[in-house]
C-alpha positions in Angstrom: 0.0 0.0 0.0 2.9 2.4 0.7 4.2 1.7 -2.8 0.7 2.2 -4.3 0.2 5.5 -2.6 3.3 6.9 -4.2 2.0 6.2 -7.7 -1.8 5.9 -7.4 -4.1 8.6 -5.7 -5.0 7.0 -2.4 -3.3 3.9 -3.5 -6.2 2.7 -5.6 -7.7 3.0 -9.0 -11.3 3.2 -7.7 -12.1 5.0 -4.5 -14.2 2.4 -2.6 -11.3 0.0 -2.7 -9.3 2.2 -0.4 -11.2 1.0 2.7 -11.6 4.6 3.8 -15.1 4.0 5.1 -14.3 0.9 7.1 -10.7 1.6 8.2 -7.5 -0.5 7.9 -5.5 -1.5 4.9 -7.3 -3.2 2.0 -6.0 -6.7 1.0 -4.1 -6.7 -2.3 -5.3 -9.7 -4.3 -3.3 -12.1 -6.4 -5.6 -14.9 -7.5 -9.2 -16.2 -7.3 -11.2 -19.2 -8.2 -14.8 -20.2 -7.7 -16.2 -18.3 -4.6 -12.7 -17.5 -3.1 -10.1 -14.8 -3.5 -6.6 -14.8 -2.2 -4.4 -11.9 -1.1 -0.6 -11.4 -1.3 -0.1 -12.7 2.2 -1.8 -16.0 1.3 -5.0 -15.3 3.2 -8.1 -16.8 1.5 -11.5 -15.0 1.6 -15.0 -16.1 0.7 -15.8 -13.4 -1.9 -19.1 -11.6 -1.6 -17.9 -8.6 -3.6 -17.3 -10.6 -6.8 -15.9 -7.6 -8.6 -19.0 -5.6 -7.6 -21.4 -7.9 -9.5 -20.1 -9.3 -12.8 -19.1 -12.7 -11.5 -22.5 -14.4 -11.2 -20.8 -17.7 -12.0 -17.9 -17.2 -9.7 -14.2 -16.7 -10.5 -12.6 -18.5 -13.5 -15.7 -20.4 -14.6 -14.4 -23.0 -17.1 -16.6 -21.9 -20.0 -15.5 -18.3 -19.6 -11.8 -19.2 -19.3 -12.1 -21.4 -22.4 -13.8 -18.6 -24.4 -11.1 -16.1 -23.5 -8.3 -18.5 -24.3 -9.7 -19.4 -27.7 -10.2 -15.8 -28.7 -6.7 -14.8 -27.4 -5.2 -17.3 -29.8 -6.9 -15.4 -32.6 -6.2 -11.9 -31.6 -6.8 -9.4 -28.7 -8.1 -6.4 -30.7 -9.2 -5.9 -34.3 -10.0 -2.3 -34.9 -12.9 -3.3 -37.1 -16.2 -5.2 -36.9 -16.2 -8.8 -35.7 -18.9 -11.5 -35.8 -18.7 -11.9 -32.1 -20.1 -8.3 -31.6 -23.1 -9.2 -33.8 -23.6 -12.4 -31.9 -23.6 -10.6 -28.5 -26.0 -8.0 -29.8 -28.3 -10.7 -31.0 -28.1 -12.5 -27.7 -28.9 -9.3 -25.8 -31.9 -8.5 -28.0 -33.1 -12.1 -27.5 -32.9 -11.9 -23.7 -33.9 -8.3 -23.3 -36.6 -7.6 -25.9 -36.8 -3.9 -25.3 -33.2 -3.6 -26.6 -34.1 -3.8 -30.3 -30.7 -2.4 -31.2 -27.5 -2.3 -29.2 -24.3 -0.3 -29.1 -21.3 -1.9 -27.3 -19.0 0.3 -25.2 -16.3 -0.3 -22.6 -18.0 0.5 -19.2 -21.2 1.2 -17.5 -20.2 4.9 -17.2 -19.8 5.1 -20.9 -23.2 3.3 -21.4 -25.2 5.7 -19.3 -23.5 8.9 -20.5 -24.1 7.8 -24.1 -27.7 6.9 -23.5 -28.4 10.3 -22.0 -26.7 12.0 -25.0 -28.9 10.0 -27.3 -32.0 10.9 -25.3 -31.2 14.6 -25.4 -30.4 14.4 -29.2 -33.6 12.5 -30.0 -36.0 14.7 -27.9 -34.3 18.1 -28.5 -34.6 18.7 -24.7 -31.9 19.1 -22.1 -33.3 18.4 -18.6 -32.4 15.0 -17.0 -34.1 13.6 -14.0 -32.3 11.2 -11.7 -32.7 10.0 -8.1 -30.6 10.7 -5.0 -28.3 7.8 -4.1 -28.5 6.3 -7.6 -25.1 6.1 -9.2 -24.9 6.0 -12.9 -21.2 6.4 -13.4 -18.8 9.3 -13.0 -19.7 11.5 -15.9 -20.2 15.2 -14.9 -24.0 15.4 -15.3 -24.5 12.3 -13.2 -22.4 13.1 -10.1 -25.2 15.2 -8.6 -26.3 13.4 -5.4 -24.8 10.2 -6.6 -24.5 7.0 -4.5 -21.8 4.4 -4.4 -18.3 5.8 -3.8 -19.5 9.4 -3.7 -21.8 8.4 -0.8 -19.1 6.2 0.8 -16.7 9.1 1.0 -19.4 11.6 2.1 -19.0 13.8 -0.9 -21.9 16.0 -2.0 -20.8 15.7 -5.6 -17.3 16.4 -7.0 -14.9 19.3 -7.4 -14.1 19.7 -11.1 -17.8 19.4 -12.1 -18.9 22.8 -13.4 -22.2 24.1 -12.2 -23.3 24.2 -15.8 -22.8 20.5 -16.1 -25.4 19.7 -13.5 -27.7 22.7 -14.1 -29.9 20.5 -16.3 -29.9 17.6 -13.8 -32.9 17.4 -11.5 -32.4 15.1 -8.4 -35.5 13.6 -6.8 -35.9 11.1 -3.9 -36.0 7.4 -4.9 -39.3 5.6 -4.4 -41.3 8.9 -4.2 -43.6 8.8 -7.1 -45.5 11.8 -5.9 -42.4 13.9 -6.1 -41.8 12.7 -9.6 -45.4 13.5 -10.6 -45.1 17.0 -9.1 -41.8 17.7 -10.9 -43.2 16.5 -14.3 -46.3 18.7 -13.8 -44.0 21.7 -13.5 -41.3 20.9 -16.1 -42.3 17.7 -17.9 -42.2 19.3 -21.4 -38.5 20.1 -20.8 -37.4 16.6 -19.6 -35.3 14.7 -22.1 -34.9 11.6 -20.0 -35.4 10.0 -16.6 -32.7 7.6 -15.6 -33.2 5.1 -12.8 -31.7 2.0 -11.3 -34.9 -0.2 -11.3 -33.4 -1.9 -8.2 -31.1 0.6 -6.6 -27.7 -1.0 -5.7 -25.5 2.0 -5.1 -27.0 3.3 -1.8 -26.9 -0.3 -0.8 -29.7 -2.5 -2.2 -33.1 -0.6 -2.2 -35.9 -2.3 -4.1 -38.6 -0.2 -5.8 -41.9 0.2 -4.0 -45.0 -1.3 -5.6 -46.1 0.8 -8.5 -43.0 3.0 -8.6 -41.5 1.8 -11.8 -44.9 1.6 -13.5 -45.6 5.1 -12.5 -42.3 6.3 -14.0 -43.2 4.6 -17.2 -46.6 6.3 -17.3 -45.2 9.7 -16.5 -42.4 9.6 -19.0 -44.7 8.4 -21.8 -47.3 11.1 -21.0 -44.7 13.9 -21.3 -42.7 12.5 -24.2 -39.5 11.8 -22.1 -37.2 8.9 -22.6 -37.2 6.3 -19.7 -33.7 4.9 -19.2 -33.2 1.8 -17.0 -29.7 1.6 -15.7 -29.3 -2.1 -15.5 -25.6 -2.2 -15.3 -25.9 -3.9 -12.0 -29.3 -5.7 -12.3 -29.0 -6.8 -15.9 -28.8 -10.7 -16.0 -28.2 -10.5 -12.2 -31.7 -10.3 -10.7 -33.2 -12.3 -13.6 -32.0 -13.4 -17.0 -34.0 -10.6 -18.6 -33.0 -8.1 -15.9 -35.2 -6.1 -13.6 -37.4 -5.0 -16.5 -38.4 -8.6 -17.0 -38.9 -9.1 -13.3 -41.2 -6.1 -13.0 -42.7 -6.3 -16.5 -41.8 -2.7 -17.4 -40.4 -1.8 -20.9 -38.1 1.2 -20.8 -37.1 3.1 -24.0 -33.4 2.7 -23.4 -31.4 0.2 -21.2 -27.8 0.4 -20.0 -25.9 -2.8 -19.3 -22.5 -3.8 -18.0 -20.9 -6.2 -15.4 -22.4 -9.6 -16.2 -22.3 -9.1 -20.0 -18.5 -9.0 -19.8 -18.0 -12.2 -17.9 -15.6 -10.3 -15.7 -13.9 -8.3 -18.4 -14.6 -4.6 -19.1 -17.6 -4.1 -21.3 -20.8 -2.1 -21.3 -23.8 -1.7 -23.7 -26.8 0.5 -24.2 -29.7 -0.1 -26.4 -33.4 0.2 -26.9 -36.1 1.2 -29.4 -34.8 1.0 -32.9 -36.0 4.4 -33.9 -33.9 5.9 -31.1 -30.8 3.8 -31.7 -30.8 4.6 -35.4 -30.2 8.3 -34.5 -26.6 7.3 -33.4 -23.7 7.9 -35.9 -23.1 6.6 -38.5 -26.9 6.2 -39.2 -27.8 9.4 -37.4 -26.3 12.6 -36.0 -25.7 11.7 -32.4 -22.0 10.9 -32.1 -20.6 8.2 -29.9 -17.4 6.1 -30.4 -14.8 4.0 -28.7 -11.4 2.5 -29.8 -11.8 -0.8 -27.9 -15.6 -1.0 -28.0 -16.7 -4.6 -28.7 -13.3 -5.9 -27.5 -13.1 -9.5 -28.8 -11.9 -10.8 -25.5 -14.6 -9.1 -23.5 -17.3 -10.1 -25.9 -16.2 -13.7 -26.0 -16.2 -13.8 -22.2 -19.7 -12.2 -22.0 -21.1 -14.7 -24.6 -19.7 -17.6 -22.6 -21.2 -16.2 -19.3 -24.6 -15.5 -20.8 -24.6 -19.0 -22.3 -24.5 -20.5 -18.8 -27.7 -18.7 -17.8 -31.1 -20.3 -18.1 -34.5 -18.8 -17.1 -34.3 -20.7 -13.8 -30.6 -21.3 -13.1 -28.5 -20.2 -11.4 -31.4 -17.9 -10.3 -33.4 -20.4 -8.3 -30.2 -21.5 -6.5 -29.1 -17.9 -5.8 -32.6 -17.1 -4.5 -32.3 -20.0 -2.0 -28.9 -18.8 -0.9 -29.9 -15.2 -0.7 -32.9 -16.1 1.4 -30.8 -18.2 3.7 -28.3 -15.3 4.2 -31.1 -12.7 4.8 -32.9 -14.8 7.4 -29.6 -15.8 9.1 -28.5 -12.1 9.5 -31.9 -11.1 10.8 -31.9 -14.0 13.3 -28.4 -13.0 14.6 -29.6 -9.4 15.0 -32.7 -10.5 17.0 -30.5 -12.7 19.2 -28.3 -9.8 20.0 -31.1 -7.3 20.5 -30.0 -5.0 17.6 -32.2 -3.3 15.0 -31.4 -4.6 11.5 -32.9 -4.2 8.0 -31.8 -6.5 5.3 -32.7 -5.4 1.8 -32.4 -8.1 -0.8 -33.3 -8.7 -4.5 -32.3 -12.2 -5.5 -28.5 -12.5 -5.2 -28.0 -8.7 -4.3 -28.1 -7.9 -0.6 -27.3 -5.1 2.0 -27.7 -5.0 5.7 -28.4 -1.8 7.5 -28.3 -1.2 11.3 -31.5 0.7 11.7 -35.0 0.1 13.0 -36.6 2.0 10.1 -37.2 0.5 6.6 -34.6 1.6 4.1 -36.5 2.9 1.1 -34.3 5.7 -0.2 -30.9 7.4 0.2 -31.9 9.4 3.3 -33.0 6.3 5.2 -29.9 4.4 4.1 -27.6 7.2 5.3 -29.4 7.2 8.7 -28.2 3.7 9.5 -25.4 3.1 12.1 -22.2 3.4 10.0 -19.9 2.8 12.9 -21.5 -0.6 13.7 -21.2 -1.5 10.0 -17.5 -0.7 10.2 -17.1 -3.0 13.2 -19.0 -5.9 11.7 -17.1 -5.5 8.4 -13.8 -5.8 10.3 -15.0 -9.0 12.0 -16.1 -10.5 8.6 -12.8 -9.6 7.0 -10.8 -11.0 9.9 -12.8 -14.2 9.7 -12.1 -14.6 6.0 -15.1 -13.0 4.3 -14.6 -10.3 1.8 -17.7 -8.0 2.1 -18.0 -4.7 0.3 -16.1 -2.1 2.3 -19.0 0.4 2.3 -22.5 0.6 3.7 -23.6 1.9 0.3 -22.5 -1.0 -1.9 -24.3 -4.2 -2.5 -23.0 -7.6 -1.6 -23.4 -10.4 -4.2 -23.7 -14.2 -4.3 -22.6 -16.4 -7.1 -23.4 -19.9 -8.4 -20.2 -21.3 -6.8 -21.3 -20.4 -3.2 -22.7 -23.1 -1.0 -25.1 -23.3 1.9 -22.3 -24.1 4.3 -20.4 -21.0 3.2 -23.5 -18.9 3.8 -23.8 -20.3 7.3 -20.2 -19.4 7.9 -20.9 -15.8 6.9 -23.9 -15.7 9.3 -21.8 -17.1 12.2 -19.1 -14.5 11.6 -21.7 -11.8 11.4 -22.9 -12.8 14.9 -19.3 -12.6 16.1 -19.1 -9.1 14.7 -22.3 -8.1 16.5 -20.7 -9.4 19.8 -17.6 -7.3 19.1 -19.7 -4.2 18.3 -21.6 -4.6 21.6 -18.4 -5.0 23.6 
């Protein structure tokens, strides 16, 4: 870490990795396989970070490794179209029918910023609506009241973002449909797009209230605004067709990442064909990327998606997630501590609070100090849990019931320590 701090700001290449919110020095990792990850000192951890979501199959799944190896023998980058890009686009369209056309990019941040540019170009409007605590990448317009690392480090936004960049970004409370309706009644004709995590994962996991997503669909349609689902985290994670399949809502545009790269850097955005055809070279809205559609990332993503069926590993992950949720709640009851566990399938966050966590304000009101203490106990016991109250933990197909029970037991030990 001392060497890292001399060459990398804070010693890391992404802020949450610094452990600033939980204290101590982060492990530096050297290898991983299945549900485990190993640090430079030889300590093995049960991994519930899983690269923040992409590794739904676990580390080094044989099908993904084989696909990357086969493609590497053919070339690492082409600088021109490849058949693999077409195949991934077709697979995405098959599994997420709202994505009639797709553009591959290199990250979730690139996907969301490009989708918003497209929405503004297509509507001729400037105003963007987002929700407090929802993180959509680190482009300027989206760092207003963002979650994830911005919330972890208690930053209101970010220096370096001009006021003009967020002047056309309206921030509303998540899960508050009345606030959205009131805002649209005032300025709906100016709204180019509303972007939302259909299941929030960047203020910790916060599921949508009943009717919230359907209400967003109705309001955006009524006022001619583009509804963008940021499914970078939830896409192929909460269901094979993403959260939009789970909740039966069809957005105009969808952003993907994480799982579609099989652990390699990739993102995508797509949606209605009439909108997507407004992208260059067919249309006037410009977007480009030197390594977009990287053959290695696309091969890995195709291999990962090929392992997913409508029921598996989702049924298995639901069973494991329920076991973990109930185990954590039982430990909290046994120790006389208030606890909320928010879960959607294999995404989960625990909050030390007696009030339901339904938005960023209620998430931020939880006991962050107790979270730090419990996180330290989990890490010491060999469980790698996200080092932030405002990040989701993830399960993978390689996890077992016995491992989940181990996490629950260590959680109980952490509660004991926090009470002492």
